[in-house]
C-alpha positions as CSV (number, residue, x, y, z in Angstrom):
1,X,-2.7,-12.3,-28.0
2,X,-5.8,-12.4,-26.0
3,X,-6.8,-9.5,-23.7
4,X,-5.9,-11.4,-20.5
5,X,-2.3,-11.5,-21.4
6,X,-1.6,-7.9,-21.6
7,X,-3.8,-7.6,-18.4
8,X,-1.7,-9.9,-16.5
9,X,1.5,-8.4,-17.7
10,X,0.0,-4.9,-16.5
11,X,-0.8,-6.1,-13.0
12,X,3.0,-7.6,-12.8
13,X,4.5,-4.3,-14.1
14,X,2.3,-2.2,-11.8
15,X,3.4,-4.3,-8.7
16,X,7.1,-4.2,-9.8
17,X,7.1,-0.4,-10.3
18,X,5.9,0.1,-6.8
19,X,7.7,-2.8,-5.2
20,X,11.0,-1.5,-6.6
21,X,10.8,1.8,-4.7
22,X,12.2,0.5,-1.5
23,X,13.6,-2.5,0.5
24,X,12.4,-6.1,-0.9
25,X,11.5,-5.7,-4.7
26,X,9.3,-9.0,-4.3
27,X,6.9,-7.2,-1.7
28,X,5.1,-3.9,-1.4
29,X,5.7,-2.3,2.1
30,X,3.0,-0.2,3.6
31,X,4.7,3.0,2.3
32,X,4.6,1.7,-1.3
33,X,1.1,0.5,-1.2
34,X,-0.1,4.1,0.0
35,X,1.8,5.5,-2.8
36,X,0.2,3.2,-5.2
37,X,-3.2,4.0,-3.8
38,X,-2.5,7.8,-4.2
39,X,-1.5,7.6,-7.7
40,X,-4.3,5.0,-8.7
41,X,-7.1,5.8,-6.4
42,X,-8.1,9.1,-5.0
43,X,-7.6,8.0,-1.3
44,X,-6.0,10.5,1.0
45,X,-7.6,9.6,4.3
46,X,-4.8,8.1,6.4
47,X,-7.4,6.0,8.3
48,X,-8.9,4.5,5.1
49,X,-5.3,4.0,3.9
50,X,-4.4,2.0,7.0
51,X,-7.6,-0.1,6.6
52,X,-7.0,-0.7,3.1
53,X,-3.5,-2.0,3.8
54,X,-4.5,-4.1,6.6
55,X,-7.3,-5.7,4.5
56,X,-4.9,-6.1,1.5
57,X,-2.0,-7.7,3.6
58,X,-3.8,-11.1,4.3
59,X,-1.0,-12.8,6.3
60,X,-0.1,-10.3,8.4
61,X,3.5,-10.3,7.8
62,X,3.4,-6.4,7.1
63,X,4.1,-6.5,3.4
64,X,2.1,-7.3,0.4
65,X,3.2,-10.1,-1.8
66,X,2.4,-10.4,-5.6
67,X,-0.2,-13.1,-4.8
68,X,-1.9,-10.8,-2.2
69,X,-2.0,-7.9,-4.8
70,X,-3.5,-10.0,-7.6
71,X,-6.1,-11.2,-5.1
72,X,-6.9,-7.8,-4.4
73,X,-7.2,-7.0,-8.1
74,X,-9.4,-9.9,-9.0
75,X,-11.6,-8.9,-6.1
76,X,-11.7,-5.3,-7.5
77,X,-12.7,-6.6,-11.1
78,X,-15.2,-8.8,-9.6
79,X,-16.8,-6.0,-7.6
80,X,-16.8,-3.8,-10.8
81,X,-18.4,-6.5,-12.9
82,X,-20.9,-7.0,-10.2
83,X,-21.8,-3.4,-10.0
84,X,-22.2,-3.1,-13.7
85,X,-24.6,-5.9,-13.7
86,X,-26.6,-4.7,-10.6
87,X,-27.0,-1.2,-12.4
88,X,-28.1,-2.9,-15.6
89,X,-30.6,-4.9,-13.9
90,X,-31.9,-1.8,-11.9
91,X,-32.2,-0.1,-15.0
92,X,-34.0,-2.8,-16.9
93,X,-36.6,-3.4,-13.9
94,X,-37.4,0.2,-13.7
95,X,-41.3,0.8,-14.2
């Protein structure tokens, strides 16, 4: 099994764990997103949490769908890879 299949399953599993906490199990409420943030990332600033939720919740229906969650995860992955290559480039071009 390739590395991508377990990664896809992990994304779905994480989403499902938090989506089942309250209300609709097919979406994440703002409260569920904030709980996920507090567990996965050290974001305790309420303003930052609100901004994060607003940016994550693309279609303004006040919940985060799995598709929105995956888009967020893909964006994070892209930023991670980009920052890695940027740091590597800077290290290689130092005089």
